[in-house]
C-alpha positions in Angstrom: 0.0 0.0 0.0 1.3 3.5 -0.9 1.3 6.2 2.0 1.3 9.8 2.3 3.9 10.7 4.8 1.6 12.7 6.8 0.3 10.5 9.4 4.1 9.0 10.1 5.3 12.6 10.3 2.2 13.1 12.5 3.3 10.3 14.5 6.9 10.9 14.9 6.4 14.5 15.9 4.0 13.5 18.7 6.4 11.2 20.4 9.2 11.7 22.3 10.8 8.4 22.7 11.0 5.1 21.1 12.9 1.6 21.1 16.0 1.6 19.3 17.3 -1.4 18.0 21.0 -1.8 17.2 23.2 -4.7 16.1 24.9 -6.1 19.5 28.8 -5.8 19.2 28.9 -8.4 21.9 26.4 -11.0 21.1 27.3 -10.5 17.2 24.4 -11.4 15.2 21.7 -10.6 17.9 19.7 -7.2 17.9 19.8 -4.9 21.1 16.8 -2.9 22.0 16.8 -0.2 24.5 14.2 3.1 25.2 15.6 6.4 24.1 14.4 10.0 24.1 14.5 11.8 20.6 13.9 15.2 19.1 13.5 15.9 15.5 15.7 18.4 13.3 14.4 20.7 11.1 14.1 18.0 8.2 12.1 15.6 10.4 15.2 13.3 11.4 15.4 11.7 14.6 18.2 13.3 16.9 19.6 11.3 20.1 21.8 12.3 22.7 23.4 9.5 24.2 26.4 8.3 26.8 29.4 7.0 25.6 29.2 4.3 28.2 25.6 2.8 26.9 25.7 -0.3 25.2 23.7 1.0 22.2 26.4 3.7 21.6 28.9 0.9 21.6 26.7 -0.9 19.0 26.1 1.9 16.7 29.7 3.2 16.7 30.5 -0.7 15.3 27.5 -0.8 12.9 25.6 2.2 12.2 22.6 0.6 10.9 19.6 0.9 13.3 15.9 1.0 13.8 13.6 3.1 15.9 9.9 1.6 16.8 7.6 4.2 18.0 3.8 3.7 18.9 1.2 6.3 19.6 1.4 7.7 23.2 -1.2 6.6 25.9 -2.1 3.3 23.3 -3.8 0.6 25.4 -3.9 -1.9 22.4 -0.6 -1.6 20.4 -2.1 -4.1 17.8 -4.6 -1.4 16.8 -2.7 2.0 17.6 -0.7 3.9 15.2 2.9 2.8 14.9 6.2 3.0 12.8 9.5 1.6 12.6 12.2 4.1 10.8 15.1 1.8 9.5 18.0 4.3 9.5 22.0 4.7 8.9 23.0 6.7 12.2 26.2 9.0 12.4 27.6 11.1 15.4 27.2 14.8 14.7 28.4 17.8 16.4 25.2 20.0 16.8 25.1 23.7 15.7 23.8 26.0 18.4 20.2 25.8 16.8 20.1 21.7 16.7 21.2 21.7 20.3 18.4 24.4 21.4 16.2 22.5 19.3 16.6 19.1 21.2 16.8 20.8 24.5 13.2 22.6 23.6 11.9 18.9 23.3 14.2 17.2 25.8 14.7 19.6 28.5 15.9 17.1 31.1 19.0 16.5 28.9 20.7 19.6 29.8 22.9 18.3 32.5 23.8 15.3 30.4 25.5 17.7 27.9 28.4 18.2 30.6 28.8 14.5 30.8 30.3 12.0 28.1 26.8 12.5 25.9 26.9 13.0 22.1 24.6 13.7 19.4 23.6 11.2 16.7 21.3 11.7 13.9 19.1 9.0 12.2 19.1 9.3 8.5 15.8 7.5 7.2 16.4 4.7 4.7 12.6 3.1 5.1 10.0 3.8 7.1 7.1 1.2 7.9 3.8 3.0 9.2 1.1 1.1 10.5 -2.0 3.2 11.2 -4.2 -0.1 12.6 -5.4 -3.3 11.0 -5.1 -3.1 7.1 -3.6 0.6 7.1 0.3 0.1 6.5 2.9 0.8 4.0 6.2 2.0 3.3 8.0 5.3 2.9 11.1 5.7 1.2 14.4 7.8 2.0 13.5 9.9 -1.1 9.8 10.7 0.0 11.3 11.7 3.5 13.8 14.1 2.0 11.4 15.8 0.0 9.4 17.1 3.2 9.5 20.8 3.7 11.8 21.8 6.6 10.4 23.3 9.3 10.7 26.6 10.4 12.8 27.5 13.6 10.1 29.5 15.3 8.1 26.4 15.8 8.1 25.6 19.7 7.7 22.6 21.7 4.1 21.5 22.1 3.9 18.0 22.6 0.5 16.3 24.1 0.8 16.3 27.9 3.0 19.2 28.2 0.5 21.8 26.9 -2.9 20.4 26.6 -2.7 20.2 22.4 -0.7 18.4 20.0 2.1 19.6 18.5 1.3 18.6 15.2 -2.0 20.0 15.0 -0.3 23.8 15.4 3.4 23.3 13.9 3.0 21.1 11.1 -0.3 22.8 9.8 1.7 26.0 10.0 4.2 24.2 7.5 1.4 23.6 5.3 2.0 19.9 5.4 -1.2 18.5 7.1 -4.9 19.9 7.0 -6.0 17.9 9.8 -6.1 18.0 13.6 -5.0 15.2 16.1 
């Protein structure tokens, strides 16, 4: 089934954490999954801020191929809830001040970690599998993701539970990507 990126993009912007799966460096051939917070850059790519001591950091430095799985916040039945898996290549980045500020807007509890051994990594999507419920699924390619318009810098961090409204209903609509509200 061919998908429009709208639903996947809304879900990715609505969530603030997901399950990162890496290739285990200590148990070759086995996946290693852990929950990580993320924020999106202006091109809708997940940015992670992770410790050099973390097992998943060691794994992705050995093999940058990862996947990030997310599910709609508050979902009670994950089989019928919107969810996605983003398959990506990861690379360590030195964030500019705008990227760092953007990350901290979405993940303010990370501020004290920046003085420790934490580094930034960006996930560059290869394919995204979106499942909107039973029978509503499909793949998005990296070229489709790359064609999305960037977000303006003046969009603030509004997520469900933090301000009472969904970030996507205000910010993404302002970008002209969506016509619906969450």
